[in-house]
Backbone bond lengths (Angstrom), bond angles and torsions (degrees), N, CA, C in turn:
res aa  C-N    CA-C-N  psi(-1)  N-CA   C-N-CA  omega(-1)  CA-C   N-CA-C  phi
1 M - - - 1.456 - - 1.496 108.93 -
2 S 1.344 111.82 147.83 1.499 116.31 179.06 1.530 106.63 -107.89
3 S 1.329 112.44 152.23 1.487 118.76 179.25 1.532 110.51 -93.85
4 T 1.332 116.07 4.24 1.464 120.59 178.45 1.485 110.05 -71.80
5 P 1.350 121.96 130.47 1.433 122.90 174.77 1.472 111.87 -62.46
6 A 1.299 118.31 147.13 1.450 124.48 174.51 1.477 111.01 -65.71
7 P 1.393 118.70 136.94 1.464 118.97 179.98 1.522 108.89 -67.25
8 E 1.303 112.85 146.77 1.495 118.03 178.12 1.506 110.65 -74.81
9 P 1.309 118.88 140.07 1.448 119.06 179.38 1.553 112.29 -60.11
10 Q 1.319 113.47 143.50 1.515 117.47 -178.69 1.538 105.87 -79.37
11 P 1.331 116.23 145.30 1.499 118.97 174.47 1.520 109.29 -64.75
12 V 1.313 115.92 140.50 1.450 121.03 -179.93 1.584 108.10 -80.62
13 R 1.345 111.17 124.10 1.450 116.07 176.36 1.521 109.97 -99.08
14 P 1.293 117.69 139.32 1.502 118.58 174.15 1.494 112.81 -67.41
15 A 1.267 115.12 152.80 1.464 119.12 178.83 1.580 110.46 -60.09
16 P 1.297 118.57 150.56 1.437 119.35 179.86 1.533 112.58 -59.54
17 E 1.318 117.90 -26.49 1.495 118.78 -179.94 1.528 109.75 -68.64
18 A 1.332 116.94 -27.72 1.451 121.65 -176.98 1.517 109.64 -67.71
19 D 1.340 118.16 -29.21 1.435 120.44 -178.33 1.547 114.33 -74.92
20 E 1.366 114.44 -24.19 1.450 117.68 -178.41 1.524 111.21 -79.03
21 P 1.297 115.21 135.63 1.491 115.66 -179.79 1.543 110.39 -69.81
22 R 1.264 114.41 147.13 1.498 119.37 175.88 1.492 111.75 -74.43
23 P 1.283 118.19 141.44 1.462 116.43 174.50 1.530 110.12 -68.62
24 K 1.302 113.91 143.62 1.454 119.08 179.79 1.533 110.64 -71.83
25 P 1.326 119.49 144.10 1.456 120.03 -179.79 1.541 109.64 -66.36
26 R 1.279 115.48 143.93 1.475 121.14 179.15 1.531 109.53 -72.50
27 L 1.288 114.66 146.09 1.497 118.89 174.50 1.532 105.40 -94.22
28 V 1.385 114.51 124.88 1.432 119.92 -179.75 1.539 108.08 -110.89
29 F 1.308 115.36 123.17 1.442 118.87 -179.25 1.530 113.75 -104.97
30 D 1.359 114.56 27.63 1.436 118.85 175.35 1.539 110.19 -72.74
31 D 1.346 115.00 160.44 1.425 120.13 177.52 1.516 107.61 -77.89
32 P 1.335 117.85 118.55 1.519 117.58 -178.21 1.486 112.64 -66.82
33 L 1.278 120.29 -19.86 1.446 123.21 -177.63 1.542 109.67 -77.92
34 D 1.332 118.45 -13.48 1.497 120.63 176.30 1.545 110.48 -79.11
35 Q 1.344 118.17 -15.92 1.440 119.36 -179.66 1.488 114.07 -94.35
36 Q 1.316 119.50 142.22 1.405 122.61 179.09 1.536 111.85 -77.64
37 S 1.318 117.37 127.51 1.490 118.66 176.38 1.496 110.50 -92.38
38 S 1.351 116.00 171.67 1.447 118.98 -177.11 1.591 109.33 -69.29
39 D 1.323 114.09 -20.43 1.512 116.48 -178.08 1.567 110.12 -77.57
40 D 1.349 114.20 -15.35 1.468 117.05 179.65 1.551 111.66 -83.78
41 T 1.291 116.93 2.91 1.500 119.62 -176.85 1.510 105.87 -119.45
42 D 1.358 115.57 163.14 1.418 120.07 178.69 1.525 110.46 -70.24
43 R 1.292 116.64 -28.39 1.488 121.31 176.94 1.538 111.64 -64.95
44 G 1.302 116.24 -33.12 1.429 120.08 -178.51 1.547 111.00 -71.67
45 W 1.295 117.21 -20.17 1.480 122.05 178.55 1.538 108.73 -99.82
46 G 1.293 119.18 12.91 1.477 121.32 176.31 1.531 115.68 82.61
47 E 1.365 116.42 15.06 1.401 119.34 176.98 1.487 110.55 -78.09
48 R 1.326 114.44 151.78 1.456 118.64 176.54 1.501 110.10 -83.35
49 P 1.324 118.26 152.92 1.458 117.14 174.97 1.556 109.55 -67.24
50 P 1.333 115.59 147.12 1.457 116.41 -176.42 1.518 112.41 -61.82
51 A 1.325 113.60 129.08 1.463 120.72 177.96 1.509 108.93 -133.30
52 G 1.277 115.57 127.56 1.453 118.36 -179.03 1.521 113.55 -77.02
53 G 1.264 115.10 167.50 1.445 119.12 177.49 1.543 113.52 110.72
54 S 1.305 115.65 152.48 1.453 117.09 -179.80 1.514 112.82 -72.98
55 A 1.316 120.72 -28.31 1.499 121.50 176.50 1.551 110.04 -64.34
56 A 1.310 119.77 -36.93 1.420 123.22 177.14 1.482 111.36 -69.64
57 D 1.370 118.29 -37.71 1.431 121.88 177.74 1.516 111.58 -67.70
58 L 1.343 117.53 -38.87 1.463 121.89 176.46 1.433 112.18 -66.47
59 A 1.344 119.97 -40.73 1.480 121.69 176.26 1.493 112.97 -64.41
60 R 1.295 118.03 -37.40 1.444 121.99 177.49 1.550 111.77 -68.62
61 F 1.348 114.48 -39.43 1.439 118.81 177.75 1.550 111.43 -62.90
62 L 1.346 114.41 -44.39 1.478 118.31 -179.14 1.528 112.45 -69.36
63 D 1.300 116.98 -32.53 1.514 120.58 175.89 1.535 111.93 -69.88
64 E 1.336 116.79 -35.45 1.452 116.10 -173.79 1.538 112.72 -103.53
65 K 1.342 115.71 13.34 1.469 120.14 179.05 1.557 108.69 -68.52
66 P 1.339 116.72 130.83 1.430 119.13 174.82 1.503 114.32 -60.51
67 P 1.300 118.67 152.83 1.491 119.66 -176.87 1.581 114.37 -61.41
68 H 1.327 117.22 -26.99 1.417 119.34 -177.43 1.504 111.16 -78.55
69 H 1.317 118.05 -2.63 1.490 122.61 179.25 1.485 112.67 -103.26
70 I 1.366 118.07 9.57 1.479 122.21 -177.08 1.488 108.36 -74.53
């Protein structure tokens, strides 16, 4: 055992980035209906990107097969 006292913990300093103020978000006054949303695309509805080939056609057929055709 040592008789040296334990060093006191150093105060925690915040990172230099935390001291800098965040820039305020810009206000955008564009018409939101002019922008395409993800629902306006096939990908937004869960569609696969078009891929050629018979393997891709078979995979799509099997994915979209109605339950009564199993």
